[in-house]
C-alpha positions as CSV (number, residue, x, y, z in Angstrom):
1,X,-66.3,-145.2,-88.8
2,X,-63.1,-147.3,-88.4
3,X,-62.1,-149.5,-91.2
4,X,-62.6,-153.3,-91.0
5,X,-59.9,-155.7,-89.9
6,X,-59.7,-159.1,-91.7
7,X,-57.8,-161.7,-89.8
8,X,-57.1,-164.8,-92.0
9,X,-56.0,-168.0,-90.3
10,X,-53.9,-169.5,-93.1
11,X,-53.2,-169.3,-96.8
12,X,-56.3,-171.4,-97.6
13,X,-57.1,-170.4,-101.2
14,X,-60.9,-170.0,-100.9
15,X,-60.8,-168.0,-97.7
16,X,-58.1,-165.7,-99.0
17,X,-60.0,-165.1,-102.2
18,X,-63.2,-164.4,-100.3
19,X,-61.5,-161.8,-98.1
20,X,-59.8,-160.0,-100.9
21,X,-62.9,-160.0,-103.0
22,X,-64.7,-158.2,-100.1
23,X,-61.9,-155.7,-99.8
24,X,-61.9,-154.9,-103.5
25,X,-65.7,-154.8,-103.7
26,X,-65.9,-152.4,-100.8
27,X,-63.8,-149.8,-102.6
28,X,-65.8,-150.0,-105.9
29,X,-64.1,-149.0,-109.1
30,X,-61.6,-146.6,-107.5
31,X,-58.0,-147.8,-107.8
32,X,-56.7,-148.9,-104.4
33,X,-53.6,-147.8,-102.6
34,X,-52.2,-150.9,-100.8
35,X,-49.4,-150.8,-98.2
36,X,-47.7,-154.2,-97.6
37,X,-45.5,-155.2,-94.6
38,X,-43.2,-158.2,-94.6
39,X,-41.9,-157.5,-91.1
40,X,-42.8,-161.0,-90.0
41,X,-40.3,-162.5,-92.5
42,X,-36.7,-163.1,-91.6
43,X,-34.4,-161.0,-93.8
44,X,-34.4,-162.3,-97.3
45,X,-36.9,-165.1,-96.6
46,X,-39.8,-165.1,-99.1
47,X,-40.0,-161.4,-99.7
48,X,-40.2,-161.8,-103.5
49,X,-42.9,-164.4,-103.1
50,X,-44.9,-162.1,-100.8
51,X,-44.6,-159.2,-103.2
52,X,-45.9,-161.4,-106.0
53,X,-48.8,-162.5,-103.8
54,X,-49.8,-158.9,-103.1
55,X,-49.7,-157.8,-106.7
56,X,-51.7,-160.9,-107.8
57,X,-54.3,-160.2,-105.1
58,X,-54.6,-156.5,-106.0
59,X,-54.0,-156.6,-109.8
60,X,-55.4,-153.1,-110.3
61,X,-54.0,-151.4,-107.2
62,X,-50.9,-149.5,-106.5
63,X,-49.1,-151.8,-104.1
64,X,-46.2,-150.4,-102.0
65,X,-44.0,-152.3,-99.7
66,X,-43.1,-150.4,-96.5
67,X,-40.3,-151.5,-94.2
68,X,-39.0,-150.3,-90.8
69,X,-35.9,-150.3,-88.7
70,X,-34.8,-153.8,-88.0
71,X,-35.5,-155.0,-91.5
72,X,-32.6,-155.4,-93.9
73,X,-34.2,-153.1,-96.4
74,X,-35.5,-150.6,-93.9
75,X,-36.5,-147.3,-95.4
76,X,-36.5,-143.9,-93.7
77,X,-39.3,-143.6,-91.1
78,X,-40.9,-140.7,-92.9
79,X,-41.1,-142.7,-96.2
80,X,-42.7,-145.7,-94.5
81,X,-45.2,-143.6,-92.7
82,X,-46.3,-141.7,-95.8
83,X,-47.0,-145.1,-97.5
84,X,-49.2,-146.1,-94.6
85,X,-50.9,-142.8,-94.4
86,X,-52.1,-142.8,-98.0
87,X,-53.1,-146.4,-98.1
88,X,-56.7,-147.7,-98.4
89,X,-55.6,-151.2,-97.4
90,X,-52.8,-152.4,-95.1
91,X,-51.7,-156.0,-95.6
92,X,-49.5,-157.9,-93.1
93,X,-48.0,-161.2,-94.3
94,X,-47.2,-164.4,-92.5
95,X,-44.0,-165.5,-90.8
96,X,-43.0,-164.9,-87.2
97,X,-45.6,-162.8,-85.3
98,X,-43.2,-161.8,-82.5
99,X,-40.6,-160.6,-85.1
100,X,-43.3,-158.5,-86.8
101,X,-44.6,-157.1,-83.5
102,X,-41.2,-156.1,-82.2
103,X,-40.1,-154.5,-85.4
104,X,-43.3,-152.5,-86.0
105,X,-44.0,-151.5,-82.5
106,X,-40.4,-150.4,-81.8
107,X,-40.4,-148.4,-85.0
108,X,-43.7,-146.7,-83.9
109,X,-45.5,-148.1,-86.9
110,X,-48.3,-149.4,-84.7
111,X,-49.5,-145.9,-84.2
112,X,-49.5,-145.3,-87.9
113,X,-51.6,-148.4,-88.5
114,X,-54.1,-147.5,-85.8
115,X,-54.5,-144.0,-87.2
116,X,-55.0,-145.5,-90.7
117,X,-57.8,-147.8,-89.4
118,X,-59.4,-144.9,-87.5
119,X,-59.7,-142.9,-90.8
120,X,-61.3,-145.9,-92.5
121,X,-58.5,-148.0,-94.0
122,X,-58.9,-151.7,-94.0
123,X,-56.3,-153.9,-92.3
124,X,-55.7,-157.5,-93.5
125,X,-53.5,-160.0,-91.7
126,X,-52.5,-163.5,-92.9
127,X,-51.5,-166.0,-90.2
128,X,-48.6,-164.3,-88.3
129,X,-49.9,-161.0,-89.7
130,X,-53.3,-161.6,-88.1
131,X,-51.7,-162.4,-84.7
132,X,-49.5,-159.2,-85.0
133,X,-52.6,-157.0,-85.5
134,X,-54.0,-158.1,-82.1
135,X,-53.2,-156.6,-78.7
136,X,-50.7,-159.1,-77.4
137,X,-48.8,-162.2,-78.1
138,X,-45.9,-163.9,-76.3
139,X,-42.4,-165.4,-76.9
140,X,-41.0,-168.5,-75.4
141,X,-37.3,-169.1,-74.6
142,X,-35.8,-171.3,-77.3
143,X,-33.8,-173.3,-74.6
144,X,-36.8,-173.8,-72.3
145,X,-40.2,-173.9,-74.2
146,X,-41.9,-174.9,-71.0
147,X,-40.9,-171.7,-69.2
148,X,-43.4,-168.9,-68.6
149,X,-43.7,-166.9,-71.8
150,X,-42.7,-163.2,-72.1
151,X,-45.5,-160.9,-73.2
152,X,-45.1,-159.0,-76.5
153,X,-47.3,-156.0,-77.4
154,X,-49.0,-156.2,-80.7
155,X,-50.0,-153.5,-83.2
156,X,-53.4,-153.4,-81.5
157,X,-55.4,-152.5,-84.6
158,X,-58.1,-154.2,-82.6
159,X,-57.2,-153.2,-79.1
160,X,-59.3,-155.7,-77.2
161,X,-58.5,-158.8,-79.2
162,X,-55.9,-161.6,-79.0
163,X,-55.8,-164.3,-81.6
164,X,-53.9,-167.3,-82.6
165,X,-53.9,-169.0,-86.0
166,X,-54.1,-172.5,-87.4
167,X,-53.3,-174.1,-84.0
168,X,-56.4,-176.3,-83.6
169,X,-54.3,-179.5,-83.6
170,X,-52.8,-178.6,-80.1
171,X,-56.2,-177.2,-78.9
172,X,-54.8,-173.6,-78.9
173,X,-52.2,-174.3,-76.2
174,X,-50.2,-171.1,-76.8
175,X,-53.4,-168.9,-76.8
176,X,-54.3,-170.4,-73.4
177,X,-50.8,-169.7,-72.2
178,X,-50.9,-166.1,-73.3
179,X,-54.3,-165.7,-71.6
180,X,-52.9,-167.0,-68.4
181,X,-49.8,-164.8,-68.6
182,X,-51.9,-161.7,-69.0
183,X,-53.5,-162.2,-65.7
184,X,-56.1,-159.6,-64.7
185,X,-55.6,-157.7,-68.0
186,X,-57.2,-160.7,-69.8
187,X,-60.6,-159.8,-68.3
188,X,-61.0,-156.9,-70.8
189,X,-59.9,-158.9,-73.8
190,X,-61.5,-161.3,-76.3
191,X,-59.5,-164.4,-77.2
192,X,-60.1,-166.3,-80.5
193,X,-58.4,-169.1,-82.4
194,X,-58.6,-168.8,-86.2
195,X,-58.2,-172.2,-87.8
196,X,-57.3,-173.4,-91.2
197,X,-59.8,-172.2,-93.8
198,X,-61.3,-169.6,-91.5
199,X,-61.1,-165.8,-91.1
200,X,-62.4,-163.4,-88.5
201,X,-63.7,-160.0,-89.6
202,X,-63.8,-157.2,-87.1
203,X,-66.2,-154.5,-88.5
204,X,-65.8,-150.8,-87.8
205,X,-68.4,-150.9,-85.0
206,X,-66.5,-153.7,-83.3
207,X,-68.9,-156.5,-84.4
208,X,-67.2,-159.9,-85.1
209,X,-68.1,-162.0,-88.1
210,X,-66.7,-165.5,-88.9
211,X,-65.9,-166.7,-92.4
212,X,-65.7,-170.4,-92.5
213,X,-65.8,-172.5,-89.4
214,X,-65.9,-170.6,-86.1
215,X,-63.1,-171.3,-83.6
216,X,-64.2,-169.1,-80.8
217,X,-62.7,-170.3,-77.6
218,X,-64.5,-170.8,-74.3
219,X,-63.1,-171.1,-70.9
220,X,-59.9,-169.1,-71.5
């Protein structure tokens, strides 16, 4: 069965702890291999903090950072792929979801991630990392935020899901815009907003489970 996908809305302490407690418990006493991506971070922005977070979250695991073309510390594609292929858990940190999607998809890393999930690896996203694990997102021109957004393909670890995170204050405006931009394609997709203090778990059989308050959208 495919591995679970944990989509965390924000760095809310209790929710993050619950998710990673589940991940660790699911693997029993066996030491974990964890692959971590910081592709959503601008070069040099918070990488050290993100590494520290990963090691604290998985204190008994072997945590390896993998990077792809477009990142300042990009490693050879074969090296990055081997880290993903041996991982039990793949973690995608927060930042800019469009940046993460473009870097990872253009490098072909989305195919590695999907293959890893198919063999049973767990995928965990935090904020932008959660958005990037979905099927689509969009970008808006900086000089005209009211313009029609440009669609961006995601990693599609969950191929029929589009999510936004911690945007309840604007009633999920961008998620609605992405839904409209997708047009007829949207009919085969599920759209969900994951708010502060919440997480959405996609189990291997496709069943959805909410941790914390549910922010399932209707009418999109």
